N, C-alpha and C positions, 0 to 999 in steps of 0.2 A: 522463565514470564516476566515481562516489562512493568516497569514500571508505574502504574493506571499513571500520577502526575504524568508522565514525558510522553507516554499513551498522548490523555489530553492537550499538553502545550502541544504536542504536534500534529494533530486532527485541527487546533486551533491558528495556526502559524496555516495550514493546509488551505481553511475555509476562508481564512482573510488571504488568499492569496500571495501568501509569501514562502512558496515554492519551495525555494533553494534553502531557506531555511530552517524548513521542516527538512529536508534532505538531508543536513548538517545534523540535526539529533541526533536524527535514524545514524547516521556512520557515523556520529561521535563514538557509539555504544556497540558498535555493530551490528546494533539490533535487526537491523534488514538482512544479516546474514543470520541471526537466530531463531527469530520468527516468522513467519510464514507472513501471516498481517501486515508488518511489517515491511515486508522485502513488497508487497502488494504496495502498500501503500507509499514505498522511496520509488514505485516507480510507475505509478500514477503521479508524482511531485514530478520526473525526469518526463515525464512525458507533456508535462503541464507547461512545460519549458521547452518545449521541442527539444531534446537529447537523446534523438529517437535507440541512436544505436547503443547508448550506454541503457538505455529502457531495456531494452531489450538482451542485453548481457546481462539484465539485473535477473530478468524474470525465465534467463535461459533456454532450453528447450522444448519447455510447457507439460514432460513429460509429468508430470504434480497436480496438475490443472483440477484434478477430482480433487486431490488432497486440501487444493489453495481455497478453491470454491468452501468446499466443509468446516476446513478450521477458521478461515475470513468470517462469517456471519455466526459461528455457533456461540457469541454471544447476542442474545436474546434483545439487549438493545442495539444494535447494530443489523442493520440487511439492504442490502441492495435497492433498495426501492425508496428509500431514504435519501436517496441524491438519484431518485427518478433513469438509474440504467443499473443494470448490472455492471456486472466485473468481465465478462462471458458472454459470447452472444454466443450460442454454438448452431441455431437458427441463420445457415448461409445460402 
């Protein structure tokens, strides 16, 4: 489990639109490879930077969408609606 301090720092960078800095912190400790919520946050940083190829590469083939959805928001303090949007829209 990643350090709470690191997650708060990364979220602060993301909120202040410092996407590359947030991504650098996530990649430095390979957090984006060990924790699904960190992978999702790293992919969101890449999407905000319009680095679509690396974003899609990081997300993979999508086989772990249900796992990602359930683990991302298992913390009651965080929800997709806090930001005004959900991570995945299954209704298309």
